[in-house]
C-alpha positions in Angstrom: 0.0 0.0 0.0 1.3 3.4 -0.8 2.2 5.7 2.1 -0.3 8.3 0.9 -3.2 5.9 1.9 -1.9 5.3 5.4 -3.3 7.0 8.5 -0.8 7.7 11.3 -2.1 7.2 14.8 -0.7 5.7 18.0 -2.4 2.4 17.1 -1.0 2.3 13.5 2.5 3.1 14.9 2.3 0.5 17.6 0.9 -2.3 15.5 2.3 -1.5 12.0 -1.1 -1.5 10.3 -2.2 1.1 7.7 -5.6 2.0 9.1 -6.7 2.5 12.8 -9.3 -0.2 12.5 -9.4 -3.3 14.7 -11.4 -6.4 13.7 -12.1 -7.9 17.1 -11.8 -11.6 18.0 -15.5 -12.7 17.8 -16.1 -16.2 18.9 -16.5 -18.6 16.0 -16.5 -15.8 13.4 -12.9 -14.4 13.7 -11.0 -17.3 12.1 -8.0 -17.4 9.7 -10.0 -16.3 6.6 -11.5 -13.1 8.2 -8.2 -12.2 10.0 -6.2 -12.6 6.7 -8.7 -10.5 4.8 -8.6 -7.8 7.5 -4.8 -7.8 7.6 -4.6 -7.6 3.8 -6.9 -4.6 3.9 -4.5 -2.8 6.2 -6.3 -3.2 9.5 -5.5 -5.3 12.6 -7.2 -8.7 12.5 -7.6 -10.6 15.7 -8.1 -14.3 16.0 -10.7 -15.4 18.5 -9.2 -18.0 20.8 -12.1 -18.4 23.2 -13.6 -21.2 21.1 -10.3 -22.9 20.3 -7.9 -25.3 22.0 -4.3 -24.2 22.2 -3.5 -26.5 19.3 -6.3 -25.1 17.2 -5.0 -21.5 17.9 -1.5 -22.5 16.9 -2.8 -24.0 13.7 -4.9 -20.8 13.0 -1.9 -18.5 13.5 0.3 -20.6 11.2 -2.5 -20.5 8.6 -2.8 -16.7 8.7 0.9 -16.2 8.7 1.1 -18.5 5.6 -1.4 -16.2 3.8 0.0 -12.8 4.8 3.0 -11.0 6.2 0.8 -8.3 7.6 0.4 -7.9 11.4 -2.2 -9.9 13.3 -3.2 -10.5 16.9 -5.0 -13.1 18.9 -7.1 -13.1 22.1 -5.7 -15.4 24.7 -8.0 -16.1 27.6 -7.8 -19.2 29.8 -11.1 -20.6 28.6 -12.2 -24.1 29.5 -10.7 -25.4 26.3 -7.3 -23.8 27.0 -7.1 -24.2 30.8 -4.6 -27.0 30.6 -2.3 -24.7 28.7 -3.2 -21.3 30.3 0.4 -20.7 31.3 1.3 -20.4 27.6 -1.0 -17.4 27.1 
């Protein structure tokens, strides 16, 4: 993306995204496809981990990273699915 289309804010500076827009981690909705599309559009995509096991989250992160080099984020809450691995969050 050309620098003329970027908006400079504390969020864009901190995260390295082009636009100060955050696609939040929404349950079963915010998976690798949505996060990749959001990142490719220049915003910050966030994977929703609340409905994933740690292994599923790791797989989802690898999938997004294989599709884009843009920044991404993930929620990381010790949900019942992740409790055995909560120390890794």
